[in-house]
C-alpha positions in Angstrom: 16.8 -16.1 -19.5 18.3 -17.2 -16.1 15.0 -16.8 -14.3 13.2 -19.3 -16.5 14.6 -22.2 -14.6 12.3 -21.3 -11.8 9.3 -20.3 -13.9 8.5 -17.1 -12.1 5.0 -17.8 -10.9 2.9 -18.3 -7.9 5.2 -20.7 -6.0 8.1 -18.2 -6.3 5.9 -15.5 -4.7 5.6 -17.5 -1.5 8.4 -17.1 0.9 10.5 -20.2 0.9 13.7 -20.8 2.7 15.6 -22.5 0.0 18.9 -22.0 -1.8 17.4 -21.4 -5.3 17.2 -17.7 -4.7 20.9 -17.6 -3.9 21.7 -19.7 -7.0 19.8 -17.2 -9.2 21.6 -14.3 -7.4 25.0 -15.9 -8.0 24.2 -16.3 -11.7 23.1 -12.6 -11.9 26.1 -11.4 -10.0 28.4 -13.2 -12.4 26.7 -11.3 -15.2 26.9 -8.0 -13.3 30.6 -8.5 -12.6 31.4 -8.7 -16.4 30.3 -5.1 -16.7 33.1 -3.8 -14.4 36.8 -4.0 -14.8 37.2 -4.9 -11.2 34.6 -5.8 -8.6 35.6 -5.7 -5.0 34.9 -8.6 -2.8 32.1 -7.9 -0.3 33.5 -10.4 2.2 37.2 -10.3 2.7 39.2 -12.9 4.5 39.7 -11.2 7.9 36.0 -10.3 8.3 34.3 -13.4 6.9 34.1 -15.3 10.1 32.9 -12.3 12.0 30.3 -11.6 9.4 29.1 -15.2 9.3 28.7 -15.3 13.1 26.9 -12.0 13.1 24.5 -13.1 10.4 23.7 -16.3 12.3 22.9 -14.1 15.3 20.7 -11.9 13.2 18.9 -15.0 11.9 18.2 -16.2 15.4 16.9 -12.8 16.4 14.6 -12.7 13.5 12.8 -15.7 14.9 11.0 -13.2 17.1 8.5 -12.3 14.4 5.0 -13.3 13.4 4.9 -15.3 10.2 4.1 -12.3 8.0 4.9 -14.1 4.8 2.6 -17.1 5.4 -1.1 -17.6 4.9 -1.8 -18.0 8.6 -0.8 -14.3 9.0 -4.0 -12.5 7.8 -3.8 -9.4 10.1 -2.0 -6.2 9.2 -1.1 -5.2 5.7 2.2 -7.1 5.4 2.6 -8.6 1.9 6.0 -10.3 1.3 8.0 -9.1 -1.7 8.1 -11.3 -4.7 11.3 -13.3 -5.3 12.1 -11.2 -8.3 11.9 -8.0 -6.2 14.1 -9.5 -3.5 16.7 -10.7 -5.9 16.8 -7.5 -8.0 17.1 -5.5 -4.8 20.0 -7.6 -3.5 21.7 -7.5 -6.9 21.5 -3.7 -7.0 22.9 -3.4 -3.5 26.3 -4.6 -4.9 26.4 -1.3 -6.8 24.3 0.6 -4.3 23.1 3.4 -6.6 21.6 6.6 -5.3 18.6 7.8 -7.3 19.2 11.5 -6.7 21.5 12.6 -9.4 22.3 10.7 -12.7 26.0 10.3 -11.9 25.0 8.2 -8.9 22.3 6.2 -10.7 23.1 6.0 -14.4 21.1 2.7 -14.8 18.6 2.9 -11.9 17.3 6.5 -12.6 16.1 5.6 -16.1 14.6 2.4 -14.7 12.7 4.5 -12.1 11.4 6.8 -14.8 10.2 3.8 -16.8 8.3 2.6 -13.7 6.7 6.0 -13.2 5.6 6.1 -16.9 4.0 2.7 -16.5 2.3 3.5 -13.3 1.0 6.7 -14.7 -0.2 4.9 -17.8 -2.1 2.5 -15.6 -4.4 5.5 -14.8 -4.4 6.7 -18.4 -1.8 9.5 -17.9 0.8 10.4 -20.5 3.8 12.8 -19.8 3.1 12.8 -16.1 5.7 13.8 -13.5 6.5 11.6 -10.5 9.1 9.6 -8.7 9.4 6.9 -6.1 9.6 7.7 -2.4 10.5 6.0 0.9 6.8 5.2 1.4 3.2 6.5 1.3 3.8 9.0 4.1 6.5 10.8 2.1 4.5 10.5 -1.1 1.5 12.1 0.5 3.6 14.8 2.1 4.8 15.8 -1.4 1.2 15.6 -2.8 -0.1 18.0 0.0 3.0 20.2 -0.3 2.3 20.7 -4.0 -1.4 21.2 -3.2 -0.5 24.0 -0.8 1.7 25.6 -3.5 -1.1 25.5 -6.1 -3.7 26.9 -3.7 -1.7 28.8 -1.0 -3.6 29.5 2.2 -6.5 27.2 1.2 -7.9 24.4 3.4 -7.3 20.7 2.6 -10.1 18.3 3.3 -10.1 14.5 3.9 -12.5 11.9 5.2 -12.4 11.2 8.9 -11.4 7.7 8.0 -8.5 8.9 5.8 -5.1 7.9 7.0 -3.9 9.8 10.0 -0.8 10.8 8.1 -2.7 13.6 6.3 -3.5 15.4 9.4 0.0 15.0 10.8 1.7 16.0 7.5 -0.5 19.1 7.3 0.6 20.1 10.8 4.2 19.7 9.8 3.7 21.7 6.6 1.6 24.4 8.4 -1.5 23.6 6.3 -5.1 23.8 7.6 -6.4 20.3 7.3 -10.0 19.5 8.2 -11.9 16.2 8.4 -15.1 15.5 6.6 -17.7 13.1 8.0 -17.9 9.6 6.7 -21.1 7.6 6.1 -22.0 4.2 7.4 -20.2 2.6 4.5 -17.0 4.2 5.6 -16.9 6.5 2.6 -16.6 10.3 2.6 -20.1 11.8 3.0 -20.7 13.9 -0.2 -23.3 16.2 1.5 -20.9 16.9 4.3 -18.2 17.6 1.8 -20.3 20.1 -0.2 -21.2 21.9 3.0 -17.5 22.6 3.5 -17.0 23.5 -0.1 -19.7 26.1 0.0 -17.5 28.1 2.4 -15.2 28.9 -0.5 -12.0 28.1 1.5 -11.1 24.7 0.2 -8.1 24.2 -2.2 -7.7 20.4 -2.2 -9.8 17.3 -1.3 -8.0 14.1 -0.4 -9.9 11.2 -1.9 -9.0 7.8 -0.3 -9.1 4.8 -2.6 -8.9 2.1 0.0 -8.8 3.2 3.6 -6.3 1.3 5.6 -8.9 0.6 8.3 -11.7 -1.1 6.5 -10.7 -0.8 2.8 -13.6 1.6 1.9 -13.3 3.6 -1.3 -14.4 7.3 -1.4 -17.0 8.3 -4.0 -14.6 9.9 -6.5 -17.2 10.3 -9.4 -19.4 12.4 -7.1 -16.5 14.4 -5.8 -15.4 15.1 -9.4 -18.9 16.5 -10.1 -18.5 18.8 -7.1 -15.0 19.8 -8.5 -16.7 21.2 -11.6 -18.8 23.5 -9.4 -16.3 24.5 -6.7 -13.0 24.3 -8.6 -10.7 22.5 -6.1 -7.7 20.2 -6.5 -8.1 16.4 -6.1 -5.3 14.4 -4.5 -6.0 10.6 -4.6 -4.5 8.6 -1.8 -4.4 5.2 -3.3 -1.5 4.0 -1.3 -3.4 0.9 -0.3 -5.9 0.3 -3.1 -4.3 1.9 -6.2 -3.4 -1.3 -8.0 -7.0 -2.4 -7.9 -7.6 -0.2 -11.0 -6.4 -3.3 -12.8 -8.9 -5.7 -11.2 -12.0 -6.8 -13.1 -13.5 -8.4 -10.0 -14.8 -5.2 -8.3 -18.4 -4.2 -8.1 -19.6 -1.9 -10.9 -19.7 1.0 -8.5 -16.2 0.6 -7.2 -14.9 -0.1 -10.8 -16.4 3.3 -11.8 -14.6 4.9 -8.9 -11.2 3.5 -9.9 -11.8 4.3 -13.6 -12.3 8.0 -12.5 -8.8 8.3 -11.0 -7.5 9.6 -14.4 -9.4 12.8 -13.7 -7.5 13.5 -10.5 -4.6 15.9 -10.1 -2.2 13.7 -8.2 -2.0 10.1 -7.1 -0.1 8.2 -4.4 0.4 4.5 -4.7 2.5 2.2 -2.5 4.3 -0.6 -4.5 5.4 -2.0 -1.1 1.8 -2.8 -0.3 0.2 -4.6 -3.2 3.0 -4.0 -5.7 5.1 -7.0 -4.4 8.0 -4.7 -3.2 10.1 -4.6 0.0 9.4 -1.8 2.3 10.8 1.6 1.3 8.9 2.0 -2.0 6.1 4.6 -2.3 5.2 6.6 -5.3 3.8 10.1 -6.1 2.6 11.1 -9.6 1.3 14.4 -10.8 -0.9 14.7 -13.9 0.5 18.2 -14.8 4.3 18.1 -15.1 4.4 21.9 -14.7 4.2 21.4 -10.9 7.8 20.5 -11.2 8.6 24.2 -11.0 7.8 24.1 -7.2 10.7 21.6 -6.7 13.2 23.8 -8.5 16.4 24.3 -6.5 20.1 24.7 -7.0 22.7 22.1 -6.0 26.3 23.1 -6.2 27.8 19.7 -7.1 25.2 17.1 -8.1 23.6 18.1 -11.4 26.5 18.6 -13.8 27.0 15.2 -15.4 23.9 15.4 -17.7 21.5 17.9 -19.0 18.7 15.4 -18.6 16.3 15.6 -15.7 17.8 14.4 -12.4 15.2 12.8 -10.1 16.6 14.9 -7.2 15.2 17.9 -9.1 11.6 16.7 -8.7 11.8 15.2 -5.2 11.9 16.6 -1.7 14.0 13.6 -0.6 17.6 13.7 -1.6 19.4 10.4 -1.3 17.0 7.6 -2.4 17.6 3.9 -2.8 18.3 3.1 -6.4 17.8 -0.6 -5.4 14.1 0.1 -4.8 13.8 1.3 -8.4 15.7 -1.7 -9.7 13.5 -4.1 -7.8 10.3 -2.4 -8.9 11.4 -2.3 -12.6 12.3 -6.0 -12.5 8.9 -6.9 -10.9 7.0 -4.9 -13.5 9.0 -6.5 -16.2 7.9 -9.9 -15.0 4.4 -8.8 -14.1 3.2 -6.0 -16.4 0.6 -3.6 -15.1 -2.2 -4.8 -17.5 -5.7 -5.9 -17.0 -6.2 -9.7 -17.2 -2.5 -10.3 -16.6 -1.0 -12.4 -13.9 -0.6 -9.5 -11.5 -4.2 -8.5 -12.0 -5.4 -12.0 -11.5 -3.6 -12.1 -8.1 -5.5 -9.0 -7.0 -8.7 -10.7 -8.1 -7.9 -13.6 -5.9 -7.3 -11.4 -2.9 -10.7 -9.7 -3.6 -12.4 -13.1 -3.8 -10.8 -14.2 -0.6 -12.3 -11.2 1.2 -15.7 -11.9 -0.2 -15.5 -15.6 0.8 -14.7 -14.6 4.4 -17.4 -11.9 4.4 -20.0 -14.5 3.2 -18.9 -16.8 6.1 -19.6 -13.9 8.5 -22.9 -13.0 6.9 -24.2 -16.6 7.2 -23.1 -17.1 10.9 -25.2 -15.4 13.6 -22.2 -15.7 16.0 -20.7 -12.8 14.1 -21.9 -9.6 12.5 -20.5 -7.9 9.4 -19.5 -4.3 9.3 -19.4 -3.5 5.5 -19.1 -5.5 2.4 -15.4 -5.5 1.4 -14.6 -3.1 -1.4 -11.1 -4.5 -1.9 -9.5 -7.2 0.3 -10.0 -6.0 3.9 -12.7 -7.6 6.0 -14.0 -6.2 9.3 -16.5 -7.9 11.5 -17.8 -8.0 15.1 -18.6 -10.8 17.5 -22.3 -10.9 18.3 -23.3 -9.7 21.8 -25.9 -7.5 23.5 -23.6 -4.4 23.9 -20.6 -2.9 22.2 -18.4 -3.3 25.3 -19.2 -7.0 25.3 -18.5 -7.3 21.6 -15.1 -5.6 22.1 -14.2 -8.0 24.9 -15.2 -11.1 22.8 -13.2 -9.8 19.8 -10.1 -9.4 21.9 -10.5 -12.8 23.4 -10.8 -14.5 20.0 -7.9 -12.5 18.7 -5.7 -13.6 21.5 -6.8 -17.3 21.3 -6.1 -17.4 17.6 -2.6 -15.9 18.2 -1.8 -18.7 20.6 -2.7 -21.1 17.9 -0.4 -19.3 15.4 -3.3 -17.7 13.5 -2.9 -14.0 13.3 -5.7 -11.5 12.6 -5.8 -7.8 13.6 -8.2 -5.6 15.7 -9.7 -2.3 14.8 -11.4 0.4 17.0 -14.4 1.6 15.0 -16.5 4.7 15.7 -20.0 3.8 17.0 -21.5 6.7 15.1 -20.5 5.1 11.8 -21.9 1.6 12.5 -24.4 0.4 9.8 -28.1 -0.3 10.4 -27.6 -4.1 10.9 -26.0 -3.1 14.3 -29.0 -1.1 15.5 -30.1 -3.9 17.9 -26.8 -3.7 19.8 -26.7 -1.5 23.0 -24.4 1.5 22.2 -22.6 1.7 25.6 -19.3 2.9 24.2 -18.0 5.4 21.6 -16.0 2.8 19.8 -16.3 -0.9 19.3 -13.3 -3.3 18.8 -13.8 -5.6 15.8 -11.8 -8.4 14.2 -10.0 -7.3 11.0 -8.3 -9.3 8.3 -6.1 -8.0 5.3 -6.2 -10.8 2.8 -3.3 -9.4 0.7 -1.6 -12.7 -0.2 -2.9 -14.5 -3.3 -2.5 -17.8 -1.3 -5.2 -16.5 1.1 -7.9 -17.5 -1.4 -7.4 -21.2 -0.7 -6.8 -20.6 3.0 -10.2 -19.0 3.9 -12.1 -22.2 4.8 -9.3 -23.3 7.1 -9.1 -19.8 8.6 -12.8 -19.8 9.2 -12.7 -23.2 10.9 -10.1 -21.8 13.3 -12.0 -18.7 14.0 -15.1 -20.8 14.8 -13.1 -23.0 17.0 -11.8 -20.0 19.0 -15.3 -18.7 19.4 -16.5 -22.1 20.7 -13.5 -22.2 23.1 -14.5 -18.8 24.4 -18.1 -19.9 25.1 -17.3 -23.3 26.7 
């Protein structure tokens, strides 16, 4: 196998500017070319110089970026695609399939359906219906759209810490979306949820398995118990945390939450977050394939080449990148979605990295923790007498670290949700700005001690 010469493993995951990727791509392109009678040159003679010059200009412009692919970037949720995903995506671009109708994606549509089957199986589902999307926003849009079709006129509920896209999508779809209070662990408050359910107007509850702010996981087992009583639909937004169902490093309580996903009605997961994919790869899966009837439409020219299901028949998006399906299929071929596999172990490493950082915070009175990380996001404050002073200090440290080429993130967190270990701080603002770190890269686990040293150094520089 051509990829064996690089032993697809950890070092391939890290972004490296070497020619080995291109050597592998050249080998694969030679194989691809044998499948076609004629394969047009992408670069022709008259344009080659112009293309080269433009690419060099693009390369220079791309210097104006943070080092998203390196360990010293531990801020926003930016996880570099694995080499296999990059290479498979580039390889597919030479064909440029469109995963709408089968005649435009004879190879990549079956690959996408294999991916969906494997993702559904990860949650214990068989014969589920789903497809890839351009991202989590579009995937959630389809989830809420189907929810509104199943329970027309009913309210959709989500935690106040759920992603803002749900409220915005609901507005676009003309759905009544309402927020449910969260508790001081950042999870949906079950008592507040039941208070809304008692009104008899709720059709769907959005359960977030990994909020993008602090990584909290809603209490799905408790919500499932309420479902038995109030008979509503459950849509799981696992765009960020969905792959952690494979982890064996979570707390027993969080493991129970993820194990309960199989009882939900629909799931969103983003392969372009923890799934090692380039951006443009989200996923929606429905437990009951009968919801496909809501997608039914007529196309006068696209669905004649096969009696098999065309993915455009179960998607609101029309043209979709077949290259995204090829990249995901190749990645899942190298890294199967199984517990105790290499992919699962990488997730465990991210989780351990978060807990190592959290423990540093807990043991240092210069800082104050927010919540124990459920997944791999850590949020913490800088100790001070008031929230406004804490916010100022967090911003100061954030800026000092950035000047040293160490990149964290900031988050504005509601004062009303602060845990009890913050009770001694003067609440002089409705929000407090905290430091936040998404430790999505497996390499972060070995970087935490260095990261903490640099955070400490920035704190000391601030107080000199």
